[in-house]
N, C-alpha and C positions, 0 to 999 in steps of 0.2 A: 504121080506127079511127071508129064512129059519134061523133057530135056528142057526146051523151050520157056517153055512157064516157069521153071525153075529159074533159071536166068534172066526171065523179066524180072522177077518177084527180088533177084538178088538185087539189080540195078537199080529197083526203088528202093530197096532195104539202102544199099551206099547213099542215094540220094538224100535221103530222111535223116543217115544219121551222121552225116557230111552238114547236115543245116544245123540241127541241135548242138552238136561240138562247137562249130566256127560262132553258133549264137553266142554262147557263154564265153568265151576268149572277148568278141567283138564288145559284150557290154564290160567286162572287166577293164580293157584298153581306152573306152569309151570316157572312163573319169581322169584319165588323164589330158581331156581336153577341152577348152572352153566352149561348151553349150552356143553360145554366140557366133563363134568360129564357123559353122554347118549348119545353123539352122535354116537361113534361107535358100541355101545350095542344094541341102539332103532334108527336105523336111520330115521324111517317113525316119531316116534314122534320128533324128531329134526329137520326133514323136516318142519312140518306139523307146528312147535313154531317159525321157521325161518320165513314163510310166513305168519303166523297170527301177529307177532310182527314186521313187516314193515309196512312203512308207519300208513294208517288209517284204517288198516284191519280189526283191533279189533272191532271197531266203527262199520266196514260192515256186519262184520259176526253178531255180536248182531242183529243188524236189521235186518238182514235175518231170525236167528234163531228163534226171537221173531215171525216174520210171519209163522214159521213152528209150535211153541209151542202152539199158537192161536187156530191154524187151527185143530191139532191134540188133543186138548183138547175140543174143540168145536166138531168135530166128532167123539170122545170118549163118550162125553157128550150125543148127538144124540143115539147111540148104546145101550146103558147102561141106559138109559131111558124107561121103560118097561112097557105098559099098557096091563092088562089082562082083558079078557071079562069073564064075571060070569061062573064057571066052569072050566075055565082054569087051568092050573098049572104052576108054574114055573117049574126048573129043578127038584123039589122036590116039596110036597105039603108045601104051607105057609098059615099063616094065614090072613087075610083082613088086620092089624093094620101093619105086616111087610111090606104086598104088598105096601102098601099107605105108608109108611113112607121110606122105604128103597128102593124098585123099581120105583115106580109110581116116585119120586123125583130125583134121578140119585145119591143118599146120597153115596147106595152102590159101585156103578162104581166109584165115587169119590176119597173114604177112597182105593180103590185096585191101582189105576191111581197114588197118591198121594205116597202111600207107594214104590208102585212096581216101576213106571216109571220115577219117580221123585227123592224121597230123598234118596231111594239108588242108584241110579246110581251117585249122588252129593257127597254122603257119598266116596263111591267108588272112587271118581274121586280125593277128596280130598287129600284119604289118599296115593294113588297110580295114580296120575297125568302122569309122565312120561310110566307108563304100559296098563294107560290108550289108552293113544294118542298114543300108536305102534299096538292096533288092526287095522287090516286091513281096516274097514269100515271108520277110523274117519277123514282119508283124504279127502274119495269122499263127507261125510258129512258135513264137512267144507267148499269145494267149493261148493256145491249145497248150502247150506248158502251163500255164499258170489252171486253166479248166483241169487239169487230170488234178493237180494240188487239191483243186476246191473238192473233188471228189469224196478228199477225207481219209483216204488209201494211204500217204504220208505222215498224218497229223500225228501218227504214233513220236513221229523226230521231236517234233516240240516237246514231248515231254521226258525222252533220252536225253535231247540237248541240253534241258536245264536241272537232269539228275545230275548231266556229267559235268557243268560248272558248279553245281553245288557242291558237289565228291572234292574237285579240283579247285574251290575256290576262287571262281575266275569272274571277272568284276572288270568293268571300264573306270578308270582312273584317269589322271591329268598327263600320266605318263603309256598308258597304253591303251589306246580308243581302238573301237573297232571301227577301221574306216570304210566300213559300207554303210555307217549312219553319219559320218562326216560330212553328207549332203546336206543334210538340215542343222546343220554347227550355226549356223547362221543365227537362230532365233533360242536354240537352247544354250549350247557349252558356251558360249560367248558373250550372253548375255550380263552376265555382272561386270566382265571387264567394258562393256560398252557404257555400262551406266555409270561407273568408274572415271570414264573418261572424256563422256559429254555430260554429266552432272544430269543424267536424266534419271527419272522416277518410276518409268517402265522401260521390259527390256523392248526389244525393237531388231528388224535384219541390219543385213549389212548396208545396204540400200539406206534405210534411214540412219543407221548410223554416219554414212557419210553426210547425209541431210543435215540430222542433229551439229554435228560439226562445222558444218560451215553457215549456219543458221547465225552464227553466233559472231560472226565478221563481215556478216554481208553489209552492215554498216560502217566498217571503219573506212579511213581512206586508202588509194590504192596502193600503196607504199607498206603502211600499216599493215596492211591485209596480207600480201605477200612475206612481211618479217614475218605472220602468223604461223606459216608453215613450218618454220624451225619453230615456233611455240608448243605446236600439236606434235613435233616428235618428241621435245622435252616432256611434255606430258605424258605421252605413251610412256616412256622409258621411267620416268618417276612411279607410274600407276601400277604398273605392269610386274608381277613378283616374278621370282626365278622359275617356280613350277609353270606361270601361264604361258611365259616367255618359251620352255619348253614343249610346252601343248603347240603354241604358234610353230616352231622350226621341225617338229614331226611332221603338223598337217600342211603345212607347206612343200614338205620335203615329199610328201605323197601326192599331193596335190597342186602340182606348180599353175594348174590352168586358175587357181585364186588367188593368183598373186596380186593381182587389181582389185581386190575386196580386203585383203588383210594386211597388215603391219610385217615388214620383214623384218627376219631377225640374222643378222652378220653375226658373228660371234657371241657376245652379249650386248650388242647393241640392237635398238629397236628404231627404225625406220618407219613412218606413213606410211600406208598405200598409194599407190600412183592415182587409184578413183579418187583417191581426199583429196590429194594434192593437185591433181587435176582440178578438180571443183572448186578448190579455194583462189585458182588463177582464173578459171572462168567467170567466177563473182566479181573476180577482182576487175573486169573487165577487159582481161588480156583473150591473144588467143592462146589454144592448150597446145603444146606440143606436141608433135605428133609422134612421138616414143613415151606419150603419156597417154595415149589414145587405147579403148578397147582395143586388141589386138582383132575383134570382127570387124571395127571400123574401116571404111577403104583408106582413109589417110594415114592409119597406124605406121609407123618404121620402127622394126627394131629396137632396143636403148643399144642393142651390139653395134648396129652398123653406124648409128650417131657417134656415140664412142671411138669408132673406127676414125669415121669420118675426122671427129675434133684432133685424136691422136694424129693425124696426116698433115693437121693443119697446124698443131702447133710444133710439128716436125720439120713442115716448111717457113712458120716464123722462127723458128730457130736457127735454121740458115741463112735465112735472111739478114738477123742481125747476126751471124758469123761475117757473111759476106760486108755485113758494113763497118763490123769492128777490123774487119782487112783494111779494110779502102781508108779510115782514118788513121790505121798504124801507119798507111803508107805515106797518106800524105805528110801527117806530123814527122817523119823521118825527112821528107822532103824538105 
């Protein structure tokens, strides 16, 4: 093969490997972000993420991706393992020891491949997963990996993984939840909790959860409706067992973007979700504070900023009170 053709194939190989390496990291990091925060600004990233996180598509993507990675790495190794005859030169004159150590063993190609095609895309995808998935090539690459898995070449992995789970007695329980399946947690794992809190007779999603909780209080006067928020917190505390609290704590630690939908756990105390409280306030006829709006809402203000402003206001008022006390003390002395 001519040298220019080998170089061209090597560049194409690096490009393809960088896509599949970064795509995996981007999908993993994407689960930490609220989908509504980038749904309108990065629609391609949103659509790819929604497709990947439905069903068992993550496992299927990983299988197809691994086939591509192995093929591309071995192909790059073939291209970068260079044997030179006596009197032949590399792109530039090299000594015999450089030729023996770096060219004939493929170490030089390995170093270039790891830095450019693997580590660099992974770092970029880890820092900017939404921007990475927004590239137009990412969605076709994702479906190409899914297509490879659909050929059945990797289906034996399902049997081997099931055999390993059986041998080591692995199973999902209340303290060890497979985070890949947590995206569908709204309709399955927490349905019993929703039923106990809302006194509903059938399962519902987290959105139905908020609706059912607020339907009970829409007929109440405004003052009583606001007070019902504290009643909601007490109900959650009374109805949730320690095991369920542990599930919530672990889930929210791994998926902070879901804090709007699920109750928050601080220590052993459970607080109603911001979404439920916002719905209560809205149904009471009041405007929802900006810090209770969803993070994708244009008027959303992060709660820590509100807390900082409140602390600054309290400090200012405390200083004014101290100044007034000093003035009164001076007047009393006079």
